[in-house]
C-alpha positions in Angstrom: 26.4 15.2 120.3 23.7 16.1 123.1 26.4 18.5 124.6 27.0 20.2 121.2 23.0 20.8 121.1 22.9 22.1 124.4 26.1 24.4 123.7 24.2 25.7 120.3 21.1 26.1 122.3 23.1 28.4 125.0 25.3 30.4 122.8 23.6 30.1 119.4 25.2 28.6 116.2 28.9 29.5 115.5 29.2 31.9 113.1 30.9 29.4 110.6 28.2 26.9 110.6 26.7 26.8 106.9 23.9 29.0 106.6 21.2 26.0 106.2 21.6 25.3 110.0 21.2 29.0 111.0 18.0 30.1 112.0 16.8 33.3 110.5 17.7 35.6 113.1 21.6 34.5 113.5 21.4 34.9 109.5 20.5 38.4 109.7 22.8 39.0 112.4 25.6 37.3 110.4 24.7 39.3 107.6 24.6 42.4 109.4 28.2 42.1 110.7 29.6 41.2 107.4 28.0 44.6 105.9 29.1 46.4 108.7 32.9 45.0 108.4 32.8 46.0 104.7 31.7 49.7 105.3 34.6 49.6 107.8 37.1 48.6 105.3 35.6 51.0 102.5 36.1 54.0 105.0 39.9 52.7 105.9 40.6 52.3 102.2 39.3 56.1 101.5 41.0 57.6 104.8 44.5 55.9 103.5 43.8 57.1 100.1 43.2 60.9 101.3 46.4 60.6 104.0 48.4 59.4 101.1 47.4 62.0 98.8 48.3 64.2 101.8 51.4 63.0 102.2 52.4 62.8 98.7 51.3 66.7 98.1 54.0 67.0 101.3 56.7 65.1 99.5 56.2 67.2 96.6 56.5 70.3 98.5 59.5 69.3 100.3 61.0 68.6 96.6 60.1 71.8 95.4 62.0 73.4 98.6 64.8 71.5 97.8 64.9 72.5 94.4 64.4 75.8 95.6 66.9 75.9 98.0 69.2 74.8 95.6 68.5 77.6 93.0 68.7 80.5 95.9 71.3 83.0 95.7 72.8 84.5 98.8 70.4 87.1 98.7 67.7 85.3 99.7 69.1 84.1 103.0 67.4 81.2 103.3 68.3 80.4 106.6 66.5 83.6 107.5 63.7 82.9 105.6 63.2 79.6 107.2 63.7 80.5 110.5 61.3 83.1 110.6 58.9 80.8 109.6 59.2 78.4 111.5 59.2 81.1 114.9 55.4 81.5 112.9 54.4 78.5 113.2 54.1 78.3 109.1 54.3 74.8 107.2 56.2 73.7 104.4 53.8 75.2 101.6 53.8 78.8 103.4 57.4 78.4 103.7 57.8 77.6 100.1 55.9 80.5 99.0 58.2 82.9 101.1 61.1 81.0 99.6 59.8 81.2 96.0 59.3 85.2 96.6 62.5 85.8 98.2 64.1 84.1 95.0 62.0 86.9 93.1 63.3 89.6 95.7 60.0 90.3 96.5 60.5 89.5 99.7 63.5 89.9 102.4 63.7 89.0 105.9 64.7 91.7 108.1 66.0 89.5 111.2 69.7 90.2 111.6 71.7 88.6 114.2 75.3 89.7 115.7 76.9 87.7 112.5 75.3 89.8 110.0 76.1 93.1 111.6 79.7 92.0 111.9 80.0 91.4 108.4 78.1 94.0 107.4 80.8 96.3 109.2 83.7 94.1 107.8 82.5 95.2 104.6 82.0 98.7 105.2 85.6 99.0 106.8 87.4 97.0 104.5 85.9 98.9 101.0 83.9 101.4 102.1 80.2 102.4 101.6 80.0 100.9 98.4 81.2 97.4 99.3 78.7 98.1 102.4 75.7 98.7 99.8 77.0 95.6 97.7 76.8 93.4 100.6 73.4 94.6 101.5 72.1 94.1 98.3 73.7 90.7 97.0 74.3 89.4 100.5 71.3 90.4 102.3 73.3 91.5 104.9 72.1 95.0 106.6 72.2 98.1 105.4 74.7 100.8 106.1 72.3 102.8 107.8 71.3 100.0 110.2 74.9 98.9 110.5 76.0 102.6 111.8 73.1 102.1 114.3 74.4 98.7 115.7 75.3 99.4 119.5 78.0 96.8 119.2 80.5 99.3 117.5 83.1 100.8 119.5 85.5 103.1 117.5 88.6 104.6 119.1 88.7 107.8 120.9 91.3 109.6 118.6 93.8 111.8 120.7 94.7 115.0 119.1 97.5 115.3 122.1 99.2 112.7 123.7 97.2 110.0 124.9 95.5 110.5 128.2 94.9 107.8 130.7 91.1 108.3 130.4 91.1 107.5 126.8 93.4 104.8 126.9 91.1 103.2 129.6 88.1 104.0 127.3 89.4 102.4 124.3 90.5 99.3 126.2 87.2 98.5 127.5 85.7 98.9 124.4 88.3 96.4 122.8 89.5 94.2 125.1 86.4 93.4 127.4 86.8 91.3 130.3 84.9 89.3 132.8 85.8 90.1 136.6 86.7 87.2 138.6 84.2 86.8 141.6 84.8 84.9 145.1 82.2 82.4 144.0 84.2 81.5 140.9 86.8 78.8 140.7 90.2 80.4 140.7 91.5 80.1 137.2 95.1 80.7 135.5 96.0 84.2 134.6 95.6 85.2 131.3 99.3 85.8 129.6 99.4 89.6 127.4 101.6 91.4 125.3 102.4 94.6 124.3 102.5 95.2 120.5 103.8 98.6 119.2 104.7 99.4 115.9 104.3 102.8 113.5 102.6 103.1 110.3 103.1 105.7 108.0 101.0 108.6 107.6 99.4 110.9 104.9 100.7 114.5 106.4 97.5 116.2 106.2 94.9 117.6 108.9 91.4 115.8 109.5 88.3 116.9 111.3 87.2 114.4 114.0 83.3 115.1 114.4 83.3 112.7 117.6 85.5 115.1 119.2 84.8 118.2 117.5 89.1 118.3 117.5 91.6 118.5 114.4 93.8 115.4 114.1 97.4 115.4 112.2 99.2 117.3 114.5 102.0 115.5 116.5 102.0 114.9 119.9 105.3 116.2 120.8 104.2 119.9 119.4 100.3 119.5 120.1 100.3 121.2 123.4 101.5 124.4 121.8 97.7 125.4 120.9 94.2 124.0 121.6 93.0 121.6 118.8 89.1 121.9 119.5 88.1 122.9 116.3 85.5 126.1 116.8 86.3 128.8 114.4 88.5 129.9 111.7 91.4 131.1 114.1 92.2 127.5 114.8 93.4 127.1 111.0 95.5 129.9 111.3 98.0 128.1 114.0 98.1 124.9 112.4 100.8 126.0 110.1 103.4 126.8 112.7 102.9 123.1 114.1 104.5 120.2 112.6 102.5 117.5 111.4 102.5 114.0 112.2 104.6 112.1 109.8 103.7 108.4 111.2 101.5 106.9 113.7 102.6 105.2 116.8 100.2 102.0 117.2 100.1 100.1 120.6 97.8 97.0 120.7 97.2 94.6 123.1 97.2 90.6 122.4 96.5 87.7 124.3 99.4 85.1 124.1 96.9 82.1 123.3 96.8 79.1 121.1 93.3 80.4 119.8 93.8 82.4 116.9 90.8 84.7 117.9 92.4 85.5 120.8 95.5 86.2 119.5 94.4 89.2 117.4 95.8 92.4 118.1 93.7 95.0 119.6 94.8 98.3 119.0 93.9 101.1 121.9 96.7 103.6 121.2 96.9 105.4 117.8 99.0 108.8 118.1 100.5 110.8 116.1 104.3 111.7 115.9 107.2 113.5 114.4 109.9 111.4 115.6 111.6 114.3 117.6 110.8 113.0 121.0 113.9 111.5 122.6 114.2 108.2 124.5 112.8 109.5 127.9 109.7 111.2 126.4 108.9 108.0 124.5 109.5 106.0 127.8 107.2 108.2 129.6 104.3 107.5 127.1 105.0 103.9 127.3 105.2 103.7 131.2 101.3 105.4 131.2 100.6 102.5 128.8 101.7 99.9 130.6 100.0 100.9 133.4 97.0 101.8 131.8 97.2 98.0 130.4 97.8 96.6 133.8 94.9 98.4 135.6 92.5 96.8 133.1 93.8 93.5 132.9 93.9 93.1 136.9 90.0 92.6 137.0 90.4 89.4 135.4 93.6 88.2 136.9 95.7 89.2 133.7 99.5 89.5 133.7 101.6 91.2 131.1 104.8 89.5 129.9 106.3 91.5 127.2 106.6 94.2 125.2 107.1 93.5 121.7 108.6 96.3 118.9 110.3 96.8 115.8 114.1 97.4 115.9 113.6 101.1 115.9 116.3 103.1 117.7 114.5 105.6 119.9 112.3 102.8 121.3 115.1 100.3 121.9 116.3 102.8 124.3 113.1 103.9 125.6 112.0 99.7 126.0 116.0 99.4 127.6 115.0 102.0 130.2 111.7 100.0 131.2 112.6 96.4 130.6 116.6 96.5 131.5 116.7 98.3 135.0 116.1 95.5 137.9 117.8 92.4 138.2 115.4 89.5 138.8 114.9 89.0 142.1 116.6 85.6 143.6 113.0 84.9 145.2 111.2 85.2 142.0 109.8 81.5 141.0 111.5 82.2 137.4 115.0 82.7 139.3 115.3 79.0 139.5 114.4 78.0 136.1 116.3 80.7 134.3 119.5 81.1 136.9 121.4 77.7 135.7 121.5 79.3 132.0 125.1 80.3 131.4 125.4 83.3 129.6 121.6 84.0 130.3 120.8 87.8 131.0 118.3 88.4 133.8 117.4 91.9 133.8 113.9 92.8 133.7 111.5 95.7 134.3 108.7 96.1 137.3 106.9 92.9 137.6 109.0 90.9 135.9 108.6 92.3 132.1 111.2 92.2 129.4 111.4 93.2 125.8 110.7 91.5 122.8 111.8 92.0 119.5 109.8 91.2 116.0 111.7 88.2 114.4 110.7 89.1 110.9 112.2 92.5 111.5 115.1 91.1 112.7 116.0 88.6 109.4 114.7 91.8 107.5 117.9 93.6 109.3 120.0 90.6 108.7 119.5 90.4 105.0 120.0 94.7 104.9 123.0 94.4 106.8 124.9 91.9 103.7 123.6 95.0 101.1 125.1 97.9 103.2 127.9 99.9 101.5 130.2 99.1 104.4 131.5 95.5 104.0 130.5 92.6 107.0 133.2 91.3 108.7 132.9 87.4 109.8 136.4 85.9 111.3 138.4 88.4 110.3 137.0 88.0 106.8 136.0 90.9 104.5 132.4 90.1 102.9 130.9 92.6 100.3 127.5 92.3 98.3 129.6 91.6 94.9 131.7 88.6 96.9 128.3 87.0 98.0 126.7 87.2 94.2 130.1 85.0 93.2 129.5 82.7 96.0 125.8 82.3 95.3 126.3 82.0 91.5 129.3 79.6 91.6 128.3 77.5 94.8 124.5 77.0 94.2 124.4 77.4 90.5 122.1 80.3 90.4 121.3 82.5 87.4 122.9 85.9 87.8 119.9 87.7 87.6 118.5 85.6 90.6 121.4 86.5 92.5 120.8 90.0 91.5 117.5 90.1 92.8 118.1 88.2 96.0 121.1 91.2 96.5 119.2 94.1 95.3 118.7 97.3 98.2 115.8 98.8 96.4 113.3 97.1 98.8 114.6 96.7 102.5 111.3 95.7 103.9 110.8 92.8 101.6 110.4 89.3 103.9 110.2 86.9 101.2 113.8 88.3 99.6 115.2 88.1 103.1 114.4 84.5 103.7 115.5 83.3 100.2 118.5 85.3 100.4 119.6 84.0 104.6 118.7 80.7 103.1 120.7 80.6 100.0 123.6 81.6 102.1 122.9 79.1 104.6 123.0 76.1 101.8 126.1 76.8 100.4 128.4 74.2 100.0 132.1 73.8 101.2 134.5 75.6 99.0 136.5 73.4 96.3 139.6 71.9 96.9 141.7 74.0 94.1 140.4 77.2 95.2 142.9 80.2 96.3 143.0 80.8 99.6 140.9 84.1 99.8 138.5 82.4 97.9 138.5 79.4 100.4 138.5 82.0 103.2 135.4 83.9 102.0 133.4 80.8 101.3 134.2 79.5 104.8 133.3 82.7 106.3 129.8 82.6 104.5 129.3 79.3 106.0 130.0 80.3 109.4 127.1 83.0 108.9 125.1 80.7 107.3 124.9 78.5 110.4 123.5 81.5 112.2 121.1 82.1 109.6 120.1 78.1 109.3 119.5 77.8 113.2 117.0 81.3 113.0 115.4 79.9 109.9 114.8 76.5 111.1 113.4 77.9 114.4 110.8 80.0 112.8 109.5 77.6 109.8 110.3 74.0 110.5 107.0 72.7 111.8 108.6 69.4 112.7 110.6 70.7 115.6 109.4 70.6 118.8 109.6 73.3 121.8 112.7 72.1 123.2 114.7 72.0 120.0 113.4 75.3 119.1 114.9 76.9 121.9 118.1 74.8 121.2 118.4 76.6 118.0 118.0 80.0 119.7 120.6 79.0 122.0 122.8 78.1 119.6 122.2 81.3 117.7 123.1 83.6 121.1 126.5 81.7 121.4 127.5 82.4 118.2 126.5 85.9 117.8 128.3 86.4 121.1 131.4 85.0 120.1 131.2 86.5 116.7 130.5 90.1 117.8 133.0 90.4 120.6 135.8 89.5 117.8 134.4 91.9 114.9 132.0 94.2 117.1 130.2 96.4 114.3 132.1 95.3 111.6 130.0 92.0 111.9 126.4 93.6 113.1 125.2 96.8 114.0 125.1 97.3 118.0 121.3 97.7 117.9 120.7 94.6 115.9 122.9 92.5 117.9 121.4 93.8 120.8 117.5 93.3 119.1 118.7 89.6 118.4 119.5 88.5 121.8 116.6 90.6 123.1 114.2 88.3 120.9 116.0 85.2 122.2 116.0 86.3 125.8 112.0 86.9 125.5 111.3 83.4 123.9 113.1 82.1 127.6 111.2 84.1 130.0 107.8 83.5 128.1 108.1 79.9 128.6 109.5 80.2 132.0 106.4 82.2 133.0 103.9 80.0 131.4 105.5 77.5 133.4 105.4 79.1 136.5 101.6 80.8 136.1 100.0 78.4 134.1 102.0 74.9 133.5 98.5 73.5 131.8 98.2 76.1 129.0 98.6 73.6 126.5 100.8 75.2 123.8 103.4 77.6 123.6 104.1 79.2 120.0 107.4 80.7 119.3 106.1 82.3 116.1 103.4 84.2 118.1 106.1 86.3 119.9 106.8 89.5 118.0 104.2 92.1 116.3 102.9 89.8 113.9 99.3 90.4 115.0 99.9 94.2 114.7 101.3 94.2 111.2 98.0 92.0 110.0 95.9 95.2 111.1 98.4 97.1 109.3 97.2 94.7 105.7 94.0 95.7 106.5 94.3 99.3 106.9 96.2 99.1 103.5 93.3 96.7 102.1 91.0 99.6 102.9 92.8 102.8 101.9 95.2 101.2 98.7 98.5 99.8 98.7 99.9 102.9 96.8 98.5 105.7 99.1 99.3 106.5 102.8 96.5 106.5 105.6 95.9 109.8 107.7 95.2 109.8 111.3 91.4 110.0 111.2 91.7 107.0 108.9 93.7 105.1 111.1 91.6 105.7 113.9 88.2 104.5 112.0 89.6 101.5 110.5 91.9 100.3 113.4 88.9 98.7 115.1 88.0 96.1 112.8 90.7 93.3 113.5 88.8 91.8 116.4 85.8 91.7 114.9 86.8 89.9 112.2 89.1 87.5 113.5 85.7 86.0 115.7 84.9 84.5 112.4 87.7 83.5 110.4 88.2 81.5 107.1 91.2 79.4 108.4 93.1 78.9 111.8 96.0 81.3 110.7 99.6 80.4 110.4 100.0 80.6 114.3 98.4 77.0 114.2 101.1 75.6 112.0 103.7 74.5 115.1 101.9 71.9 117.6 104.2 72.6 120.1 103.1 71.5 123.5 104.4 72.8 126.7 105.6 69.7 128.3 109.3 70.4 129.1 110.8 72.3 131.7 113.6 74.9 131.0 116.9 73.6 131.6 120.6 74.3 130.3 120.4 73.8 126.4 124.3 73.0 126.5 124.5 74.1 122.9 127.8 76.0 123.2 128.8 75.9 120.1 131.4 73.6 118.4 135.3 74.6 117.9 134.2 73.5 114.0 131.6 76.6 113.9 133.5 79.2 115.6 137.2 78.4 116.5 138.5 81.7 118.4 138.1 83.0 121.5 135.0 81.1 122.9 137.0 79.8 125.9 137.7 83.5 126.6 134.4 84.6 126.3 132.8 81.6 128.3 135.3 82.0 130.9 134.6 85.9 132.3 132.2 85.5 134.9 130.3 88.8 134.4 130.0 87.9 130.6 126.3 87.7 129.1 124.1 87.6 125.8 123.7 91.7 126.6 127.0 92.4 128.3 129.7 90.4 125.7 132.8 92.6 126.7 132.0 91.4 130.6 132.7 95.4 130.9 128.9 96.1 132.7 127.7 98.0 129.9 124.6 96.7 127.7 125.5 96.7 123.9 124.3 100.2 122.3 122.3 101.0 125.4 125.1 101.3 127.1 127.2 103.5 124.6 128.5 102.7 121.5 132.1 101.2 121.5 135.5 101.8 119.4 134.5 99.6 116.0 130.4 99.7 116.7 128.3 101.2 114.3 124.8 102.7 114.9 122.5 100.6 112.4 121.2 103.9 111.2 124.5 105.3 110.0 125.1 102.0 107.9 123.6 103.4 104.5 122.5 100.8 101.9 124.6 100.6 98.4 122.2 102.6 96.8 119.8 104.9 98.5 116.1 104.4 97.5 114.7 106.7 95.1 111.5 109.4 96.6 108.5 108.5 95.4 107.4 110.8 92.9 104.2 112.8 92.7 102.4 113.2 89.6 101.1 116.8 88.3 97.6 115.3 88.2 97.7 114.2 91.9 95.3 115.8 94.0 96.9 118.8 95.9 99.6 120.0 93.2 97.3 122.3 91.7 97.5 125.5 92.7 95.2 126.4 95.9 93.7 129.6 94.6 92.5 128.1 91.7 91.1 125.4 94.0 88.9 127.9 96.4 87.1 129.0 93.1 86.7 125.5 91.9 83.1 124.9 93.4 83.9 120.8 93.1 86.8 121.3 95.2 85.1 122.9 97.9 82.4 120.0 98.6 83.5 118.0 101.4 84.1 114.3 100.5 81.5 111.6 101.3 83.3 110.2 104.1 83.6 113.4 105.9 80.0 114.1 105.5 78.8 110.4 106.8 80.9 110.4 109.4 79.6 113.5 111.0 76.2 111.8 110.8 77.2 108.6 112.4 78.6 110.8 115.2 75.1 112.4 115.6 73.2 109.0 115.6 75.4 107.3 118.0 75.3 110.1 120.4 71.5 110.1 120.1 71.2 107.0 120.8 73.6 107.1 123.7 72.1 110.5 125.3 69.4 112.4 123.7 70.3 115.4 125.5 73.9 115.1 124.1 75.2 118.8 122.5 75.3 119.0 118.7 78.7 119.5 117.3 78.1 121.8 114.3 80.2 120.6 111.4 80.0 123.9 109.1 81.9 127.5 109.9 81.2 130.4 107.6 84.0 131.6 105.4 84.3 135.0 106.7 82.7 137.1 109.9 80.4 139.1 107.8 76.9 138.3 108.2 75.1 135.5 106.0 78.7 134.5 104.8 78.8 131.4 103.1 79.1 128.2 105.6 81.8 125.6 104.2 82.6 122.3 106.0 85.3 122.0 108.5 87.0 119.2 106.6 87.0 121.4 103.4 89.0 124.1 105.7 91.5 121.4 106.8 92.0 119.6 103.2 92.7 123.3 101.5 94.9 124.1 104.4 96.7 120.6 103.9 97.2 121.1 100.2 98.9 124.5 100.4 102.2 124.2 100.6 103.2 127.4 102.2 101.1 126.8 105.3 101.6 123.2 105.9 104.3 121.4 104.2 106.7 121.9 101.8 106.0 118.9 99.5 103.0 117.3 98.2 101.2 114.2 99.5 104.1 111.3 100.0 102.0 108.7 98.5 103.5 106.6 96.0 101.6 108.1 92.4 99.2 105.9 91.1 99.3 107.1 87.7 103.1 105.9 87.4 102.0 102.4 89.0 99.0 102.2 86.2 101.7 103.0 83.6 103.9 100.2 84.7 106.8 102.3 85.6 109.0 100.4 87.9 108.9 102.2 91.9 112.8 102.3 92.1 115.1 104.5 89.7 118.1 102.2 89.8 118.1 98.5 89.8 121.6 98.1 91.2 122.5 95.0 89.3 126.2 93.7 89.4 127.5 93.3 86.3 128.8 89.3 85.1 132.1 88.7 84.0 132.4 89.1 80.1 135.7 89.2 79.6 137.4 86.8 76.7 139.2 83.8 77.4 143.0 84.3 78.2 142.5 88.0 78.7 144.1 89.6 81.9 141.5 90.4 84.6 141.3 91.7 87.8 138.6 89.9 89.8 137.1 89.6 93.4 139.3 87.6 95.7 142.4 88.1 93.9 145.4 89.7 95.3 147.3 93.2 94.4 149.4 95.8 95.4 148.8 99.5 96.5 150.2 102.4 98.2 148.8 103.6 101.5 149.9 106.8 103.5 150.7 106.9 107.1 151.5 109.9 108.9 152.4 111.1 105.9 154.7 108.3 104.7 154.2 105.8 101.8 154.0 102.1 102.8 153.4 99.1 100.4 150.1 97.2 101.2 149.3 93.6 100.0 145.5 94.0 99.1 142.6 91.7 98.5 140.0 93.1 96.1 136.6 93.6 97.6 134.5 95.2 95.1 135.0 96.8 91.6 132.9 99.8 90.5 133.0 101.4 86.9 130.9 104.1 86.4 129.7 103.6 90.0 128.1 100.2 88.6 129.6 97.0 90.7 131.0 94.6 88.1 132.6 91.1 88.9 135.9 91.5 87.1 137.5 94.2 85.0 140.3 94.0 82.2 143.7 95.0 83.7 144.1 97.7 80.7 141.1 99.4 82.2 142.3 99.9 85.9 144.0 103.1 84.4 140.1 105.0 83.6 139.2 107.8 85.9 135.6 106.3 86.8 137.2 102.9 88.0 137.0 102.6 92.0 138.6 99.7 94.0 137.8 98.6 97.5 139.9 96.7 99.4 141.1 95.0 102.8 144.8 94.8 103.6 146.4 91.5 104.3 148.1 90.6 107.5 151.6 89.7 106.8 154.1 88.5 108.9 158.0 87.1 108.4 159.4 84.3 107.1 162.0 82.3 108.9 164.6 81.1 106.4 164.8 77.3 105.9 166.2 74.8 103.9 163.4 74.2 101.5 162.2 78.1 101.5 165.4 80.6 101.5 163.4 83.0 98.6 160.4 84.4 100.2 160.6 86.6 103.2 156.9 87.1 103.9 153.8 85.3 104.2 149.9 85.8 104.9 148.9 84.6 107.9 145.1 84.3 106.7 143.8 87.4 108.7 143.1 91.4 107.2 144.6 94.1 108.9 141.9 95.8 111.3 141.4 99.7 111.8 139.5 101.7 114.4 136.8 102.9 111.7 136.5 99.8 109.0 139.0 97.6 107.6 138.3 98.2 104.1 139.8 101.4 102.1 138.9 102.6 98.6 141.0 103.9 95.9 141.3 104.7 92.1 142.0 101.9 89.9 145.1 103.7 88.7 146.6 102.8 92.2 146.3 99.2 92.1 148.6 96.8 90.8 147.7 92.9 90.1 149.8 90.2 91.3 150.3 86.8 91.1 152.2 85.6 94.2 153.3 82.0 95.2 150.8 80.0 96.4 152.3 77.3 99.0 150.5 74.8 101.6 150.6 76.3 105.1 150.9 73.1 107.6 150.9 75.5 110.5 147.7 76.9 109.8 146.1 73.5 109.2 147.7 71.7 112.8 146.3 75.0 114.5 142.9 74.4 113.4 142.9 77.2 110.7 140.6 78.3 107.9 142.8 77.6 104.6 145.6 75.1 104.4 147.2 76.9 101.9 148.6 80.7 101.5 150.5 83.3 99.6 154.3 83.6 100.1 156.0 87.2 99.0 159.7 88.3 98.1 160.9 91.4 99.2 162.7 92.1 96.2 159.7 91.5 93.9 157.3 93.4 96.1 159.8 96.5 95.4 160.1 96.0 91.7 156.2 96.0 91.4 155.6 99.1 93.8 158.1 101.4 91.5 155.4 101.4 88.5 152.7 102.4 91.0 155.1 104.8 92.7 155.8 106.7 89.4 152.3 106.8 88.2 151.1 108.4 91.2 153.9 110.9 91.4 152.7 111.6 87.8 148.8 112.0 88.7 149.1 115.2 91.0 145.3 114.8 91.7 145.5 111.2 92.8 144.6 110.5 96.7 145.9 107.6 98.4 144.0 105.7 101.1 144.7 107.2 104.6 145.5 104.8 107.2 145.5 105.5 111.3 148.9 104.9 112.9 
């Protein structure tokens, strides 16, 4: 207690001591501390209340911001409004006010980045000025004037003459900017590039290019005959003597990469042509193009792998001069990979460059071969278009109209129809056991042809195949084509088509070998990226800008040909190039896919045993197919016409240019220049002032006469009126498809070319495909009896599946046939009456193995069907055949000869000896 008293005397009373023990002074101290605590709590509560209120207001503002963003349209450009406000250190309430004003179209952010300008530029090129204005007003993109002044646009330089080295180099710097390698940089593998060459149809009219003050639309072959600089009206008078450009040769460069934006084609040459230059002149142009590309990509360490093109004959010969002129050096690292491959052709160009053909063009030409007037010969069997329809209908159960659409020759450029027809033939089932020998042989030949088609289609469409399996499919196709082409030559495939398919296969192996040597860690190789598909996408964009039913002129192709590499930087999808995930983890080895005896049962051992035979020289004579000249039995693809020529597009009388030029001269509206030409001149002037203020100004107007004070007209008006004048420019109006006919719903083709079905009643005697018959042929003035197979029946120019026997005497009936190869039969105990037997093959001649005669010269027969154990034992196609008796054949030939003798105007089929 004493200690407690001492402690209270020293420290004072404890604050928890009852108040009656406190002194007056300590009581006042406790009361003062209590008041301070109460004030502190009161102020803290007030501060918290204010803080909560402020945060509640901020939360409410953020909720309003979320609601405002959800109700904002594209024109508000929320991301730009917010980014500009944050850059100016604005709060949420200021940002919300800006956004509300933007939603009411009272405020618009003018801060644009590269993406905005590229989107506006893309809309401008795809849809013209109106599309760009719509994008500016509805999407908040830059205006058209701001887009024109955008410095990142690099238009191509138009070449009124043949493209020069300086023009190509400048175009390459604009469309394919590269980073030069320095000594301090780490060495990186060379980038693989390919050249893409194709042609696009041009509208035959002259255009004025304000950038160079030159006249475009003249072909490069004849452009050197005069100066094309547009300075006065005298230049127009010379244009009528020059040939216009019918099409444009478009050359682009693309990177062989698995990245979609790098794989995009970048055109740098668009040159008009009238297609009158020969292969050597075209090769000179391509040689300069190759040199310009190599000089451009050499700074970054790139390499040019191949040149891809379509199957045009002139370009094929030109590329043969450039890419098939040297043997692959034994010191090349590619030689050790490609040398073990049997039958592989190792001819290359300078720096081991090779030629490639677009696989879609190959598939289209394979379909067109089946639709040509001349029949296709496969393993000695004759196949015509009506026969294919019969097997598709009976083998696959297709409807007759479906088969007619697949076999329609109206549109030879339809890739979808090519896929469907080739796939249908590839899926044909084996022939029925009760089929006739001719039907059995035709079905087996079609199934053999389907093996080629199925392997090609599987290689380019099956996403489950590995890279090795794709190359195995291509190897099998190469071996099949060698054997079939050696046997039937041009009857099987045109020479240029065979060459294109083999070059396509050869390039796939070469590209893989080059990647394994130059960049083994590249990641992936996509075979479907080979070819000109990237260039076809640009053509699709150009047709979207101009219209699918109108052709583009040379100036439009120049102005619209630079949009693709900008558009592909921000794609909406990865594109079809991403569908095959094929890792490059294999080395090239002999695929070992020599076709089996079940696929080709003839001459394979002979072809493979020839030491100098390869895929491009299948006859082992040192001559390349098609490039070394056509052999006996070969056909040029341009000489093989389709069964029905395409109808020429009609031009409506209301189309532009169809009216009288003199009446147009007095029409003030017709003399007004197009808006596109006016804007083009303004763009060039603005761009020139931005680049160099001292640049000379080009006058876009010329006086109509030499008199002082004469009225002036725009240069484009002079050229437009000249193009519409048939006497001074061309013999026909613009060749675009008539838009009025399309709007009216008229068909583009005049003849549907369907094959009529069999409409005969049951029990009637008919003559159909694959039926045997007899006719008389003339050989060196002598008449011979021929046993024939019906290949096609035409009544009134229309193919039909069958015909009544009594209708054969009609004057409008034509029969196309092949002659059966017979051999004499040795009399036996079981067979004492038959003298002749069909050996399963057809007679072949130098020009073609089929002939055509009038129906009155054909007599149907019903020969004896017997089992041929000899053909079956030797691996023949059919185990049944026909046998004939000489006495019966002579009796059947008598009425045919008698009828022919009475018909003095009848012409027999002429056969060479």
